[in-house]
MARKESE-418027 format. One record per residue: z, x, y of N, C-alpha, C in turn; residue number from 1; residue in three letters. Coordinates in nm, 4 decimals, decimal comma. Example, Ala and Ser with C-alpha at 12.3 -4.5 7.8 and 13.67 -1.06 7.14 Angstrom:
2
+----------+----------+----------+----------+----------+----------+----------+----------+----------+------+------+
!     n_pz !     n_px !     n_py !    ca_pz !    ca_px !    ca_py !     c_pz !     c_px !     c_py ! resi ! resn !
+----------+----------+----------+----------+----------+----------+----------+----------+----------+------+------+
!   0,7800 !   1,3190 !  -0,5690 !   0,7800 !   1,2300 !  -0,4500 !   0,7800 !   1,3200 !  -0,3300 !    1 !  ALA !
!   0,7080 !   1,2850 !  -0,2250 !   0,7140 !   1,3670 !  -0,1060 !   0,7870 !   1,2900 !   0,0030 !    2 !  SER !
+----------+----------+----------+----------+----------+----------+----------+----------+----------+------+------+
This chain:
137
+----------+----------+----------+----------+----------+----------+----------+----------+----------+------+------+
!     n_pz !     n_px !     n_py !    ca_pz !    ca_px !    ca_py !     c_pz !     c_px !     c_py ! resi ! resn !
+----------+----------+----------+----------+----------+----------+----------+----------+----------+------+------+
!   0,0000 !   0,0859 !  -0,1173 !   0,0000 !   0,0000 !   0,0000 !   0,0000 !   0,0898 !   0,1228 !    1 !  MET !
!  -0,0671 !   0,0454 !   0,2266 !  -0,0693 !   0,1230 !   0,3496 !   0,0684 !   0,1205 !   0,4141 !    2 !  SER !
!   0,0884 !   0,2108 !   0,5088 !   0,2195 !   0,2182 !   0,5712 !   0,2443 !   0,0945 !   0,6568 !    3 !  SER !
!   0,3695 !   0,0537 !   0,6601 !   0,4125 !  -0,0601 !   0,7401 !   0,4546 !  -0,0049 !   0,8758 !    4 !  ILE !
!   0,4114 !  -0,0704 !   0,9847 !   0,4493 !  -0,0201 !   1,1162 !   0,6014 !  -0,0210 !   1,1350 !    5 !  PRO !
!   0,6539 !   0,0810 !   1,2040 !   0,7980 !   0,0877 !   1,2300 !   0,8429 !  -0,0227 !   1,3241 !    6 !  ASN !
!   0,7656 !  -0,0533 !   1,4224 !   0,7980 !  -0,1580 !   1,5179 !   0,6800 !  -0,2542 !   1,5227 !    7 !  SER !
!   0,6801 !  -0,3543 !   1,4361 !   0,5634 !  -0,4408 !   1,4272 !   0,5384 !  -0,5178 !   1,5566 !    8 !  PRO !
!   0,4117 !  -0,5431 !   1,5808 !   0,3718 !  -0,6158 !   1,7003 !   0,3652 !  -0,7659 !   1,6727 !    9 !  ALA !
!   0,4327 !  -0,8099 !   1,5693 !   0,4342 !  -0,9515 !   1,5330 !   0,5668 !  -0,9835 !   1,4671 !   10 !  TYR !
!   0,5966 !  -1,1125 !   1,4592 !   0,7275 !  -1,1568 !   1,4129 !   0,7150 !  -1,2459 !   1,2899 !   11 !  THR !
!   0,8292 !  -1,2730 !   1,2282 !   0,8335 !  -1,3682 !   1,1163 !   0,7798 !  -1,5044 !   1,1595 !   12 !  GLU !
!   0,8150 !  -1,5455 !   1,2799 !   0,7683 !  -1,6749 !   1,3313 !   0,6154 !  -1,6775 !   1,3401 !   13 !  LYS !
!   0,5566 !  -1,5677 !   1,3828 !   0,4105 !  -1,5609 !   1,3919 !   0,3463 !  -1,5603 !   1,2536 !   14 !  GLU !
!   0,4112 !  -1,4972 !   1,1577 !   0,3585 !  -1,4992 !   1,0209 !   0,3656 !  -1,6409 !   0,9654 !   15 !  ILE !
!   0,4757 !  -1,7112 !   0,9899 !   0,4870 !  -1,8508 !   0,9473 !   0,3780 !  -1,9352 !   1,0131 !   16 !  ASP !
!   0,3526 !  -1,9116 !   1,1398 !   0,2465 !  -1,9844 !   1,2109 !   0,1099 !  -1,9543 !   1,1494 !   17 !  GLN !
!   0,0854 !  -1,8293 !   1,1153 !  -0,0396 !  -1,7914 !   1,0492 !  -0,0562 !  -1,8688 !   0,9189 !   18 !  LEU !
!   0,0472 !  -1,8698 !   0,8369 !   0,0412 !  -1,9381 !   0,7072 !   0,0135 !  -2,0869 !   0,7271 !   19 !  VAL !
!   0,0894 !  -2,1509 !   0,8132 !   0,0739 !  -2,2958 !   0,8332 !  -0,0626 !  -2,3305 !   0,8937 !   20 !  ARG !
!  -0,1062 !  -2,2516 !   0,9894 !  -0,2369 !  -2,2778 !   1,0524 !  -0,3504 !  -2,2574 !   0,9529 !   21 !  SER !
!  -0,3401 !  -2,1506 !   0,8730 !  -0,4440 !  -2,1257 !   0,7736 !  -0,4533 !  -2,2410 !   0,6742 !   22 !  PHE !
!  -0,3405 !  -2,2822 !   0,6187 !  -0,3452 !  -2,3874 !   0,5171 !  -0,3850 !  -2,5224 !   0,5754 !   23 !  TYR !
!  -0,3594 !  -2,5439 !   0,7024 !  -0,4085 !  -2,6660 !   0,7671 !  -0,5618 !  -2,6686 !   0,7619 !   24 !  GLU !
!  -0,6232 !  -2,5546 !   0,7895 !  -0,7698 !  -2,5441 !   0,7812 !  -0,8184 !  -2,5545 !   0,6360 !   25 !  LYS !
!  -0,7527 !  -2,4798 !   0,5474 !  -0,7963 !  -2,4753 !   0,4075 !  -0,7883 !  -2,6132 !   0,3424 !   26 !  ALA !
!  -0,6846 !  -2,6890 !   0,3740 !  -0,6693 !  -2,8218 !   0,3142 !  -0,7785 !  -2,9179 !   0,3597 !   27 !  ARG !
!  -0,8332 !  -2,8948 !   0,4786 !  -0,9406 !  -2,9804 !   0,5315 !  -1,0794 !  -2,9339 !   0,4888 !   28 !  LYS !
!  -1,0879 !  -2,8128 !   0,4368 !  -1,2166 !  -2,7561 !   0,3988 !  -1,2717 !  -2,8287 !   0,2757 !   29 !  ASP !
!  -1,3985 !  -2,8716 !   0,2797 !  -1,4534 !  -2,9479 !   0,1669 !  -1,4577 !  -2,8714 !   0,0343 !   30 !  PRO !
!  -1,4696 !  -2,7396 !   0,0387 !  -1,4745 !  -2,6636 !  -0,0866 !  -1,3362 !  -2,6167 !  -0,1312 !   31 !  SER !
!  -1,2501 !  -2,5786 !  -0,0389 !  -1,1181 !  -2,5258 !  -0,0737 !  -1,0104 !  -2,6331 !  -0,0832 !   32 !  LEU !
!  -1,0196 !  -2,7330 !   0,0008 !  -0,9173 !  -2,8374 !   0,0065 !  -0,8852 !  -2,8998 !  -0,1282 !   33 !  GLY !
!  -0,9866 !  -2,9445 !  -0,2037 !  -0,9570 !  -3,0056 !  -0,3334 !  -0,8881 !  -2,9112 !  -0,4313 !   34 !  PRO !
!  -0,9184 !  -2,7841 !  -0,4241 !  -0,8548 !  -2,6864 !  -0,5138 !  -0,7066 !  -2,6736 !  -0,4792 !   35 !  ILE !
!  -0,6778 !  -2,6568 !  -0,3507 !  -0,5378 !  -2,6460 !  -0,3097 !  -0,4611 !  -2,7734 !  -0,3409 !   36 !  PHE !
!  -0,5202 !  -2,8869 !  -0,3107 !  -0,4502 !  -3,0134 !  -0,3334 !  -0,4229 !  -3,0365 !  -0,4820 !   37 !  GLU !
!  -0,5092 !  -2,9859 !  -0,5678 !  -0,4896 !  -3,0035 !  -0,7119 !  -0,3811 !  -2,9109 !  -0,7669 !   38 !  ALA !
!  -0,3501 !  -2,8032 !  -0,6976 !  -0,2583 !  -2,7037 !  -0,7526 !  -0,1278 !  -2,6873 !  -0,6755 !   39 !  HIS !
!  -0,1207 !  -2,7374 !  -0,5540 !   0,0029 !  -2,7264 !  -0,4758 !   0,0685 !  -2,8645 !  -0,4739 !   40 !  VAL !
!   0,1884 !  -2,8719 !  -0,5275 !   0,2571 !  -3,0013 !  -0,5329 !   0,3622 !  -3,0153 !  -0,4242 !   41 !  THR !
!   0,4135 !  -2,9051 !  -0,3720 !   0,5148 !  -2,9090 !  -0,2675 !   0,4709 !  -2,8133 !  -0,1572 !   42 !  ASN !
!   0,4158 !  -2,8685 !  -0,0500 !   0,3589 !  -2,7831 !   0,0541 !   0,4639 !  -2,7019 !   0,1286 !   43 !  TRP !
!   0,5805 !  -2,7599 !   0,1555 !   0,6838 !  -2,6828 !   0,2258 !   0,7280 !  -2,5633 !   0,1418 !   44 !  GLU !
!   0,7419 !  -2,5827 !   0,0126 !   0,7761 !  -2,4717 !  -0,0766 !   0,6641 !  -2,3667 !  -0,0770 !   45 !  GLU !
!   0,5396 !  -2,4125 !  -0,0782 !   0,4255 !  -2,3206 !  -0,0757 !   0,4226 !  -2,2420 !   0,0555 !   46 !  HIS !
!   0,4457 !  -2,3104 !   0,1680 !   0,4492 !  -2,2407 !   0,2974 !   0,5563 !  -2,1319 !   0,2961 !   47 !  PHE !
!   0,6740 !  -2,1645 !   0,2460 !   0,7829 !  -2,0673 !   0,2418 !   0,7450 !  -1,9480 !   0,1530 !   48 !  ALA !
!   0,6861 !  -1,9762 !   0,0376 !   0,6474 !  -1,8684 !  -0,0536 !   0,5380 !  -1,7811 !   0,0076 !   49 !  GLN !
!   0,4403 !  -1,8426 !   0,0715 !   0,3317 !  -1,7655 !   0,1319 !   0,3792 !  -1,6887 !   0,2551 !   50 !  MET !
!   0,4734 !  -1,7448 !   0,3292 !   0,5312 !  -1,6710 !   0,4415 !   0,6053 !  -1,5486 !   0,3892 !   51 !  THR !
!   0,6788 !  -1,5644 !   0,2795 !   0,7450 !  -1,4492 !   0,2177 !   0,6427 !  -1,3461 !   0,1705 !   52 !  ASP !
!   0,5334 !  -1,3931 !   0,1113 !   0,4280 !  -1,3027 !   0,0642 !   0,3703 !  -1,2212 !   0,1798 !   53 !  PHE !
!   0,3294 !  -1,2905 !   0,2885 !   0,2680 !  -1,2197 !   0,4003 !   0,3692 !  -1,1355 !   0,4769 !   54 !  TRP !
!   0,4941 !  -1,1803 !   0,4835 !   0,5985 !  -1,1000 !   0,5456 !   0,6176 !  -0,9700 !   0,4675 !   55 !  SER !
!   0,6116 !  -0,9791 !   0,3370 !   0,6228 !  -0,8591 !   0,2547 !   0,5093 !  -0,7632 !   0,2789 !   56 !  GLY !
!   0,3901 !  -0,8170 !   0,2914 !   0,2725 !  -0,7321 !   0,3111 !   0,2606 !  -0,6787 !   0,4533 !   57 !  ASN !
!   0,3038 !  -0,7570 !   0,5521 !   0,2860 !  -0,7158 !   0,6912 !   0,4096 !  -0,6495 !   0,7519 !   58 !  LEU !
!   0,5275 !  -0,6867 !   0,7029 !   0,6508 !  -0,6328 !   0,7608 !   0,7331 !  -0,5488 !   0,6635 !   59 !  LEU !
!   0,6941 !  -0,5507 !   0,5361 !   0,7672 !  -0,4719 !   0,4377 !   0,8930 !  -0,5382 !   0,3851 !   60 !  GLY !
!   0,9094 !  -0,6673 !   0,4104 !   1,0250 !  -0,7378 !   0,3540 !   1,0040 !  -0,7513 !   0,2035 !   61 !  THR !
!   1,1072 !  -0,7818 !   0,1326 !   1,0984 !  -0,7913 !  -0,0129 !   1,1417 !  -0,9277 !  -0,0640 !   62 !  ASN !
!   1,1092 !  -1,0321 !   0,0100 !   1,1540 !  -1,1659 !  -0,0298 !   1,0621 !  -1,2312 !  -0,1309 !   63 !  ARG !
!   0,9376 !  -1,1934 !  -0,1368 !   0,8426 !  -1,2607 !  -0,2259 !   0,8684 !  -1,2219 !  -0,3698 !   64 !  PHE !
!   0,8850 !  -1,3229 !  -0,4531 !   0,9036 !  -1,3014 !  -0,5965 !   0,8126 !  -1,4000 !  -0,6685 !   65 !  HIS !
!   0,6899 !  -1,3626 !  -0,6852 !   0,5948 !  -1,4505 !  -0,7514 !   0,4920 !  -1,3699 !  -0,8259 !   66 !  GLY !
!   0,4052 !  -1,4421 !  -0,8930 !   0,2970 !  -1,3797 !  -0,9695 !   0,1673 !  -1,4531 !  -0,9365 !   67 !  ALA !
!   0,1009 !  -1,4151 !  -0,8286 !  -0,0194 !  -1,4877 !  -0,7880 !  -0,1372 !  -1,4731 !  -0,8836 !   68 !  PRO !
!  -0,1474 !  -1,3596 !  -0,9505 !  -0,2650 !  -1,3369 !  -1,0354 !  -0,2790 !  -1,4426 !  -1,1451 !   69 !  MET !
!  -0,1773 !  -1,4679 !  -1,2290 !  -0,1943 !  -1,5686 !  -1,3347 !  -0,2281 !  -1,7077 !  -1,2809 !   70 !  PRO !
!  -0,1714 !  -1,7418 !  -1,1661 !  -0,2005 !  -1,8735 !  -1,1079 !  -0,3476 !  -1,8843 !  -1,0696 !   71 !  LYS !
!  -0,4027 !  -1,7790 !  -1,0131 !  -0,5438 !  -1,7813 !  -0,9747 !  -0,6356 !  -1,7749 !  -1,0963 !   72 !  HIS !
!  -0,5964 !  -1,6966 !  -1,1958 !  -0,6790 !  -1,6852 !  -1,3157 !  -0,6887 !  -1,8170 !  -1,3913 !   73 !  LEU !
!  -0,5895 !  -1,9026 !  -1,3773 !  -0,5876 !  -2,0311 !  -1,4489 !  -0,6770 !  -2,1370 !  -1,3849 !   74 !  ALA !
!  -0,7228 !  -2,1135 !  -1,2646 !  -0,8061 !  -2,2127 !  -1,1952 !  -0,9495 !  -2,1995 !  -1,2463 !   75 !  ILE !
!  -1,0068 !  -2,3096 !  -1,2944 !  -1,1444 !  -2,3012 !  -1,3456 !  -1,2483 !  -2,2975 !  -1,2337 !   76 !  PRO !
!  -1,3608 !  -2,2366 !  -1,2652 !  -1,4817 !  -2,2433 !  -1,1824 !  -1,4698 !  -2,1829 !  -1,0426 !   77 !  ASN !
!  -1,3918 !  -2,0783 !  -1,0274 !  -1,3905 !  -2,0108 !  -0,8976 !  -1,5172 !  -1,9277 !  -0,8848 !   78 !  LEU !
!  -1,5581 !  -1,9070 !  -0,7602 !  -1,6823 !  -1,8339 !  -0,7336 !  -1,6611 !  -1,7404 !  -0,6153 !   79 !  SER !
!  -1,7517 !  -1,6438 !  -0,5983 !  -1,7372 !  -1,5558 !  -0,4818 !  -1,7456 !  -1,6346 !  -0,3513 !   80 !  PRO !
!  -1,8249 !  -1,7410 !  -0,3508 !  -1,8382 !  -1,8216 !  -0,2285 !  -1,7048 !  -1,8834 !  -0,1875 !   81 !  GLU !
!  -1,6243 !  -1,9243 !  -0,2846 !  -1,4936 !  -1,9818 !  -0,2529 !  -1,4001 !  -1,8763 !  -0,1945 !   82 !  LEU !
!  -1,3992 !  -1,7576 !  -0,2523 !  -1,3171 !  -1,6491 !  -0,1982 !  -1,3656 !  -1,6107 !  -0,0585 !   83 !  PHE !
!  -1,4964 !  -1,6068 !  -0,0385 !  -1,5510 !  -1,5715 !   0,0930 !  -1,5190 !  -1,6796 !   0,1968 !   84 !  GLU !
!  -1,5206 !  -1,8055 !   0,1571 !  -1,4814 !  -1,9125 !   0,2491 !  -1,3336 !  -1,8992 !   0,2840 !   85 !  GLN !
!  -1,2508 !  -1,8665 !   0,1855 !  -1,1086 !  -1,8428 !   0,2103 !  -1,0928 !  -1,7317 !   0,3147 !   86 !  TRP !
!  -1,1688 !  -1,6238 !   0,2980 !  -1,1615 !  -1,5124 !   0,3928 !  -1,2096 !  -1,5533 !   0,5323 !   87 !  LEU !
!  -1,3170 !  -1,6320 !   0,5394 !  -1,3670 !  -1,6780 !   0,6700 !  -1,2604 !  -1,7603 !   0,7427 !   88 !  ARG !
!  -1,1983 !  -1,8544 !   0,6712 !  -1,0952 !  -1,9376 !   0,7326 !  -0,9731 !  -1,8553 !   0,7728 !   89 !  LEU !
!  -0,9376 !  -1,7582 !   0,6900 !  -0,8241 !  -1,6728 !   0,7215 !  -0,8533 !  -1,5933 !   0,8490 !   90 !  PHE !
!  -0,9709 !  -1,5341 !   0,8563 !  -1,0080 !  -1,4557 !   0,9749 !  -1,0145 !  -1,5445 !   1,0989 !   91 !  LYS !
!  -1,0698 !  -1,6627 !   1,0853 !  -1,0749 !  -1,7571 !   1,1978 !  -0,9331 !  -1,7876 !   1,2463 !   92 !  GLN !
!  -0,8423 !  -1,8073 !   1,1527 !  -0,7038 !  -1,8382 !   1,1877 !  -0,6375 !  -1,7218 !   1,2594 !   93 !  THR !
!  -0,6526 !  -1,6011 !   1,2081 !  -0,5883 !  -1,4865 !   1,2733 !  -0,6455 !  -1,4650 !   1,4134 !   94 !  THR !
!  -0,7744 !  -1,4846 !   1,4289 !  -0,8351 !  -1,4659 !   1,5611 !  -0,7867 !  -1,5718 !   1,6598 !   95 !  GLU !
!  -0,7700 !  -1,6944 !   1,6125 !  -0,7210 !  -1,8010 !   1,7001 !  -0,5775 !  -1,7760 !   1,7449 !   96 !  GLU !
!  -0,4990 !  -1,7092 !   1,6619 !  -0,3604 !  -1,6804 !   1,6993 !  -0,3523 !  -1,5727 !   1,8064 !   97 !  LEU !
!  -0,4582 !  -1,4919 !   1,8176 !  -0,4689 !  -1,3989 !   1,9290 !  -0,3796 !  -1,2767 !   1,9244 !   98 !  GLY !
!  -0,3173 !  -1,2475 !   1,8119 !  -0,2335 !  -1,1278 !   1,8008 !  -0,3167 !  -1,0181 !   1,7353 !   99 !  LYS !
!  -0,3849 !  -0,9389 !   1,8167 !  -0,4785 !  -0,8421 !   1,7619 !  -0,4176 !  -0,7499 !   1,6558 !  100 !  HIS !
!  -0,3011 !  -0,6888 !   1,6788 !  -0,2479 !  -0,6011 !   1,5728 !  -0,2263 !  -0,6766 !   1,4411 !  101 !  PRO !
!  -0,1762 !  -0,7998 !   1,4498 !  -0,1534 !  -0,8746 !   1,3275 !  -0,2848 !  -0,9153 !   1,2648 !  102 !  MET !
!  -0,3792 !  -0,9647 !   1,3448 !  -0,5017 !  -1,0148 !   1,2819 !  -0,5809 !  -0,9017 !   1,2192 !  103 !  HIS !
!  -0,5805 !  -0,7861 !   1,2788 !  -0,6531 !  -0,6745 !   1,2194 !  -0,5918 !  -0,6351 !   1,0850 !  104 !  LYS !
!  -0,4606 !  -0,6157 !   1,0822 !  -0,3942 !  -0,5756 !   0,9585 !  -0,3985 !  -0,6882 !   0,8549 !  105 !  GLN !
!  -0,3729 !  -0,8124 !   0,8970 !  -0,3732 !  -0,9254 !   0,8038 !  -0,5119 !  -0,9455 !   0,7438 !  106 !  ALA !
!  -0,6158 !  -0,9334 !   0,8230 !  -0,7521 !  -0,9509 !   0,7709 !  -0,7889 !  -0,8415 !   0,6705 !  107 !  ASN !
!  -0,7482 !  -0,7199 !   0,7005 !  -0,7748 !  -0,6098 !   0,6073 !  -0,7033 !  -0,6353 !   0,4745 !  108 !  MET !
!  -0,5774 !  -0,6743 !   0,4814 !  -0,5017 !  -0,7032 !   0,3596 !  -0,5605 !  -0,8224 !   0,2846 !  109 !  LEU !
!  -0,5992 !  -0,9259 !   0,3577 !  -0,6570 !  -1,0452 !   0,2942 !  -0,7836 !  -1,0084 !   0,2171 !  110 !  ALA !
!  -0,8658 !  -0,9244 !   0,2761 !  -0,9892 !  -0,8831 !   0,2089 !  -0,9583 !  -0,8049 !   0,0808 !  111 !  TYR !
!  -0,8631 !  -0,7125 !   0,0884 !  -0,8258 !  -0,6357 !  -0,0319 !  -0,7670 !  -0,7256 !  -0,1398 !  112 !  ARG !
!  -0,6814 !  -0,8181 !  -0,0997 !  -0,6183 !  -0,9094 !  -0,1957 !  -0,7236 !  -0,9997 !  -0,2591 !  113 !  ILE !
!  -0,8114 !  -1,0568 !  -0,1774 !  -0,9165 !  -1,1456 !  -0,2305 !  -1,0074 !  -1,0696 !  -0,3262 !  114 !  ALA !
!  -1,0435 !  -0,9469 !  -0,2913 !  -1,1284 !  -0,8668 !  -0,3793 !  -1,0596 !  -0,8383 !  -0,5126 !  115 !  ASN !
!  -0,9322 !  -0,8058 !  -0,5076 !  -0,8584 !  -0,7778 !  -0,6307 !  -0,8499 !  -0,9039 !  -0,7180 !  116 !  ARG !
!  -0,8196 !  -1,0183 !  -0,6556 !  -0,8140 !  -1,1436 !  -0,7315 !  -0,9507 !  -1,1772 !  -0,7907 !  117 !  LEU !
!  -1,0559 !  -1,1643 !  -0,7115 !  -1,1903 !  -1,1984 !  -0,7578 !  -1,2366 !  -1,1040 !  -0,8693 !  118 !  TRP !
!  -1,2106 !  -0,9758 !  -0,8531 !  -1,2506 !  -0,8782 !  -0,9556 !  -1,1811 !  -0,9099 !  -1,0889 !  119 !  ARG !
!  -1,0514 !  -0,9356 !  -1,0845 !  -0,9763 !  -0,9674 !  -1,2068 !  -1,0229 !  -1,1005 !  -1,2648 !  120 !  THR !
!  -1,0501 !  -1,1977 !  -1,1798 !  -1,1011 !  -1,3276 !  -1,2248 !  -1,2340 !  -1,3094 !  -1,2990 !  121 !  TYR !
!  -1,3220 !  -1,2295 !  -1,2420 !  -1,4518 !  -1,2045 !  -1,3065 !  -1,4350 !  -1,1398 !  -1,4431 !  122 !  GLN !
!  -1,3468 !  -1,0411 !  -1,4514 !  -1,3287 !  -0,9712 !  -1,5784 !  -1,2762 !  -1,0646 !  -1,6865 !  123 !  MET !
!  -1,1929 !  -1,1601 !  -1,6473 !  -1,1403 !  -1,2535 !  -1,7460 !  -1,2391 !  -1,3647 !  -1,7794 !  124 !  GLN !
!  -1,3039 !  -1,4217 !  -1,6792 !  -1,3890 !  -1,5393 !  -1,6992 !  -1,5349 !  -1,5067 !  -1,7281 !  125 !  HIS !
!  -1,5826 !  -1,3932 !  -1,6801 !  -1,7236 !  -1,3546 !  -1,6972 !  -1,7308 !  -1,2096 !  -1,7457 !  126 !  TYR !
!  -1,6742 !  -1,1791 !  -1,8618 !  -1,6612 !  -1,0383 !  -1,9036 !  -1,7940 !  -0,9661 !  -1,9253 !  127 !  PRO !
!  -1,9019 !  -1,0398 !  -1,9513 !  -2,0297 !  -0,9742 !  -1,9768 !  -2,1194 !  -0,9637 !  -1,8531 !  128 !  ASP !
!  -2,0746 !  -1,0193 !  -1,7420 !  -2,1553 !  -1,0166 !  -1,6199 !  -2,1163 !  -0,8967 !  -1,5344 !  129 !  ALA !
!  -2,2098 !  -0,8455 !  -1,4558 !  -2,1737 !  -0,7347 !  -1,3649 !  -2,0746 !  -0,7846 !  -1,2598 !  130 !  PRO !
!  -1,9855 !  -0,6972 !  -1,2167 !  -1,8877 !  -0,7348 !  -1,1145 !  -1,9572 !  -0,7488 !  -0,9800 !  131 !  LEU !
!  -1,9253 !  -0,8569 !  -0,9104 !  -1,9802 !  -0,8829 !  -0,7784 !  -1,8724 !  -0,8586 !  -0,6742 !  132 !  LEU !
!  -1,9070 !  -0,7886 !  -0,5681 !  -1,8139 !  -0,7650 !  -0,4573 !  -1,8222 !  -0,8810 !  -0,3601 !  133 !  GLU !
!  -1,7101 !  -0,9112 !  -0,2989 !  -1,7084 !  -1,0121 !  -0,1946 !  -1,7676 !  -0,9549 !  -0,0664 !  134 !  LEU !
!  -1,8315 !  -1,0407 !   0,0102 !  -1,8824 !  -1,0004 !   0,1411 !  -1,7719 !  -1,0192 !   0,2430 !  135 !  GLN !
!  -1,7429 !  -0,9176 !   0,3213 !  -1,6428 !  -0,9298 !   0,4261 !  -1,6918 !  -1,0276 !   0,5320 !  136 !  ALA !
!  -1,6021 !  -1,1121 !   0,5811 !  -1,6455 !  -1,2096 !   0,6835 !  -1,6796 !  -1,1434 !   0,8153 !  137 !  PRO !
+----------+----------+----------+----------+----------+----------+----------+----------+----------+------+------+
């Protein structure tokens, strides 16, 4: 993992805002919304877990205790287009929040995380196909 800034230019409150704003967009998205709605049963719990996840990645906190990979691998019919749409919405959200240090670092991390999830998904679901890289938004 890259180094965590000693004095971050963003706060827990801003990370929570990022998470909530992103999922507001994702839930309305025609391609992503149905997937999230089918797999998230308690949105407040999901917001808290995702805020812990992003706080861990952006601030170095250690509150997140989950296993995102198996949850993503269990979802049928994911495609690179879905991951790329997720990245587009995430980048749109970070840019709208206007915190340049956070959006730059968060977008870089989001791209790495999405690529890792997509690569592992491909290896499990399409083992005989060549690996496809995601296009950065």
